[in-house]
N, C-alpha and C positions, 0 to 999 in steps of 0.2 A: 799669388804670383801671377804675373801677366802672361797670357797666352800670345802666341805669335801667329804664324800662318794658319793654324787650325781655326782661328777665330773669324776668318774671312770667307766670303763666298763670292765666286765669279771674279773676272778680271778687273772690273772697276774698283774693287775694294783693295787691290794690291798696294797702291800708294799709301793708303791709310794704315795697312798692316805694318809697313816699314816704320811708320811713326809710332807704333805701339797702340794697343787697344784702348789704353787710358785716354789718349788724345781723341780717339774716335768717339768714345762714350761721352767725353766732355763736350764734343761738338754737338752731339744729339741733345745733351742736357742744355747747353747754351741756346740752341735753336728753339727748343720748346719754351724755355724760360723767357727768352726775348719776345716770342710770339704771344705768350700769355700777358706779359707786362706791357706790351704794346696794344693790348685789347684786340688782337687778331684771332686768338684762339678762345672762344667763349667757354664759360663753365659748362661742364657736362659733355664736351666733345670727347668722343672715344678715340683712343690711340691704340691701335693693335700692334703687336710685335711684328706681324707680317708686313704691315704697311711701312713701318719704320725700317725694317730690314731692306725692303725694296728701295725706299727713298734714299737711304744712306749707303746701300750696297755693302752691308755688313751682316754678320751672323746674329742669331738670336742671343747668343751669350753676351755679346757687346750691348745689344739693345736692352737686355734685361738689367745689365749694370746701370745703364742710364735711367731706366724706369724706376729701379729701386731707389736711386739717389733722389729722383724727382718726388717719389712718394715720401721719402724720409723728410724732405723739405716742405711737404704739404702742398706741392705744386700739382701732383697727381693724387688721385684716390684709387686704390686697388679694391675692386668690388667682385665678390664671388659671381662667377658666370657672366660677368660683364667686362672683365679685364681692367685696363687702366683708362680712366677718364680725367679730364681737367677738373681739378677740385671745384666742388660746387657747395660752398658753405651755405647752410640754411640761415634764414633770418634769425632763428634762435641761437645758433652757434655763433653768428656774427655778434649778436648782442652780448653773449657770454665772453667772447674774446675781447671786445672793447671794454666791458666792465672790468675784466681782469687787468687790462692795460691801464685803465684809469686808476685802479688801486695801486698798481706797481709804481706808476709815475708820480702818484701823490706822495709816495714814500721817498722817491728819488729826488724830487725837486727841492725840498728843504735842505737836503744834504748838499746838493749842487750849489744852492745859494750860500751855504756856509763854507764850502771847500773849493769851489772853482778857482783856478789860478788865472792870472792875466793871459797867459799863453793859451789856455783852454777857451777863454772867452773870445780871444782873437780867432782861434780855429773855428769856433761856432759861427762867427760872423762871416768867415770865408765860405763855409758851407752854404750859408744863406745866399751869398752872392752867386755861388755855383748853381744853386737851385733856380734862382731868378734867371740866369743865363739859359739853363736847359729848358725852362718853361717857355721862354720867348723864342727859343730855337725850334720848338715843337718836338723835342726829344722826351716823349712822355715816360718811357721806361726809365731813363736816367733821372728824370725829375722825381719819380716815385722812389727810386733807390736813394737819392740824396735826402729826401724827406725822412726816410727811415734812418739813414746814417746820422742825420742831425740829432735824432732822439737817442741813438746809441752813444754818440759823443757826449751829449748832455749827461747821460747816465754815467759815463766814464768819469766825468768831473765830480760826481757825487762821492766817489771813492769806496763804493760797496760792490765788489765784483759779483757777489751772489745775486743782488738785484739786477745787475747788468745782464747776467746769464739768463735770468727769467725773461727780462725785457727783450732780449735778442729773438727768442722764439715768437713772442707776441708781435714784435715789429715785423718779422718775416711773414707771419700769417696775416697781419693787417695790410701789409703792402700788397699781398696777393689779392685780398678782398677788395682793396681800393682799385687795383688794376682791372679786376673782373667786373665790378659793380658801380664804379663811379659814374654818376649821371653826366651826360653831356653838358658842358657849360659850367660845371662845378669844379672847384679847385680844392684838392686835399692839401693840407699843410700850407696855407697861404704864407708867402714870405713875410708879410708884415706881422703876422701873429708870431712867427719864429723870432723876428727881430724884437718884438715887444717882450717876449719871454726872456731873451738874452738880457735886455735892459733891466728887467726886474731881478734876474739872478745876479747880474753884475752889481746891482745896488744892494744886494743882500736882503731884498724884500721877499722872504719866503712865503708869507701869507698871500701876497698878490700873485706870485708866480704859481702857486698851487691852484688858485682860482682860475687863472688864465689857462693853465694846462688842462684842467678839467673841462672848461668850456671849449677849448681847442679840439680835444678829442671827441666831445659830444658833437661839435659842428661837422667833423669829418664823418662820423657815423651817420648823421642825418642827411649827408649829401649822397649817400649810397642809394642805388636803385636795385632792388633785390628781386624783381619779377620779370626780367626780360624773357621774351620767347627765344628759344634756341633755333638755330638754322644750320643747314649743311655747310661744311667748309671744305676747301681744297687744300689738303695738307701740303702738297708739293709747292704750291704757290705761297702759302703762309710761312713755311719753314725755309723759304728761299733756296730750294734745291735746284741747282743748275741743270 
């Protein structure tokens, strides 16, 4: 059950309280997620309850809701005696996540080649056009999101919802890893590779599509930079707090 006035502290929080605590914790969630996906919050950055309460003028109850959601979605890690930090996947964890994703997508692609409808192929091509537009407009966060959406839609066309459910978590974690560790000048999920995958699937060439997908995911993993030094950040500036 949502709490109302008891969830807020100080007069600046009153407008948010009228909208409901769910709206406020969603705002915190969205602000942190956008900052991470835009590469403005580096891995390992500490987010304290006190700092978020102050920045958003809300109570710890609301902040904790947002933090728990971010942790559930692997955006934050909750560490004993350290509180919440921006997720910091290790090189080994990254390799394991990408290995699992290659295995899942190797099972998905032949099914997509056999089952994808014309409408699904058309939608995949539309997503690629949207990717292209977001890349050239400089919207890095949207570009990463659309890259993940492409792979989920491709999985939907395979017709196996269990595989799609597994893939959703892997794509979510890979998208975070790409946002955190993509090296400057490198591109994850290049549009031409997605277009070539669509062509192979539309032609029903499962063997080619599997090889292309495996190479595609390997290329994404190799473009990551996993040893950046950390630096201090200004949360108020990064989270766009007025």
